[in-house]
Residue, then its C-alpha position, 0 to 999 in steps of 0.5 A: m500500500n502506497r503512502e497516500k492510500e495509507i494516509y487515507r485509510v488511517t484518516l477514514v478510520g478516524s472519520v468513522a469514529n468521529v461521526a459515531l462519537l459526535t452523534f452519541k455525544f450530541i444526543a448525550g449532551v442534549m438528553g443529559h442537559s450538559s453544556a460541556m458535553i455539547a461543547d465536546a460534541v462540537h469538538s468532535l464535529s471539528d475533528f470530522i471536518t479536519d479529517v475531510i481536509v486531510l483527505a483532500f489536501v493529501h491527495v493534492s500533496a501526493k502529486p509529483q512536480d510539474v511545470s508550475h511546481d518545480y519542488g512538488h506539491g508537498k506544502y499543500e499538506t502543511f497548509a492542511s495542518f494550518i487549516i486544522g489549527l484554524a478549525l481548532v481555534a474556531a471550535a475553542t472560541g465557540i466552546i469558551v463563549s458558550g461556557i462564559t455565557s452559562l457562567v455569567q447566567w449562573t452568577g446572575g442567579k440562574q439555576l443551571e440544570a444538573p447534567g445526567w449520567l448519560a453525559l458522563v458515560a459519553a465523556l468516558v467513552s470518548i476519552v478511551v476512543k480518542e486516546v486510542l485514535y491518537r496513538y494509532t494516528a500519531r504512530s502512522g503519521k510518524r511512520l509515513d512522515s505526514q505532518a497532516l496526520v500528526a496534526n490530526a492525531w493531536h486533534h484526536r488527543s485534544d478531544a480526549w483532553s476535552s472529554i476528561a475536562a467534561a467528565v470532571g465537570i459533569g461528574g462533579a455536577i452530578l455527585l456534588g449536588q445542585r449547587w455545583t452545577v457550575l462545574d459543567p460550564l467551567a469544564s467547557i471553558v477549560v476544554g476551550g483553553l486546551l484547544v487553543k493551546v494545541a491549535v497555536g502549536l500546530m499553526r506555529s509549526s505550519v507557519d514556520e514551514l510555509t515561511e521557509h523556516s530553516l531546519s534546526s541547528d542540530v540537523e544543519k550541524e549534522i549536514e555539515e559533518i556529512i559533507c566534511s566527511f568526504p576527502d578533499v572537501s572543506e569549508p561548507h558555507n552558504l548552507r540553506t535548508r528548509r522543509i517542503g511538505t514531507r521532504l527536506a531541501i538542502e543547498a550548500h557551497v563547498r570548496m575543493d582543490g581547483n586543480l582537480p579534474l572536473s570529473v572528480v569534482h562532479d563525482r564528489a558532489t554526486a557522492i555527497e548528494r547521495r549520502l545526504r539522501d541516504r540519511f534524510g530520505k530519497q526525495t530530499h532535494v540536494s544541491i551542492h555547489m563546488e568552489p575552488v579553494k582560494 
């Protein structure tokens, strides 16, 4: 099974689970009179929407380079990760506003309805299912080197976190009595805060890649060490690195004896490029520019 099909399969598994969960949680939230559970259902809806986004953008990112995209279409997958972050922010905003509204009403003297046991059961089921989905999707994302899958995995885990917060709020409201029903909207606010934190992290990494952020200093140091491991090669400089979707791009200038035959210099550059691709992936874009030692 190729990479694109595997990403589809993993994402579809999550989609089916999200549809089942959002339906169950919405029904449980309405019947169980729980704003935290309804907020959690909205989160699961945003999970389903991001699944659709991943499926659409991974198909585009898998296309090979063409006349208008010399470096391929890999950044479409990065863009998908950014959109997932935006979806999380949108979901979090709605959840926080809803929770604050209920909290304001409670402080104004309104008696909030205590949630039912069905809402608590839905929260506990969601915690288990979403944590399993997180581990499955994250493991697949790392194996397939898919940033969009890893981002979607964190969307699953953020849903598990939100369900934990919802379970605490709902459980507290049920077990501690009517005067503690405020724990339910408080839990929904905590859920929203967790979502914002995850979303900011996803969006920051996506923006870094879309704006040509260099690879880490440790990776660049390793690249220089690989280059210098070849005989007659010295002074790597003008090193430029970036990520293009699932691929890396490496460009560097190095020096060799100007009296060496052109064929020797060419073979050395080819050998360096091959070694870098062996280390960082066959699809790595590598460009080595040779200069004579001054």
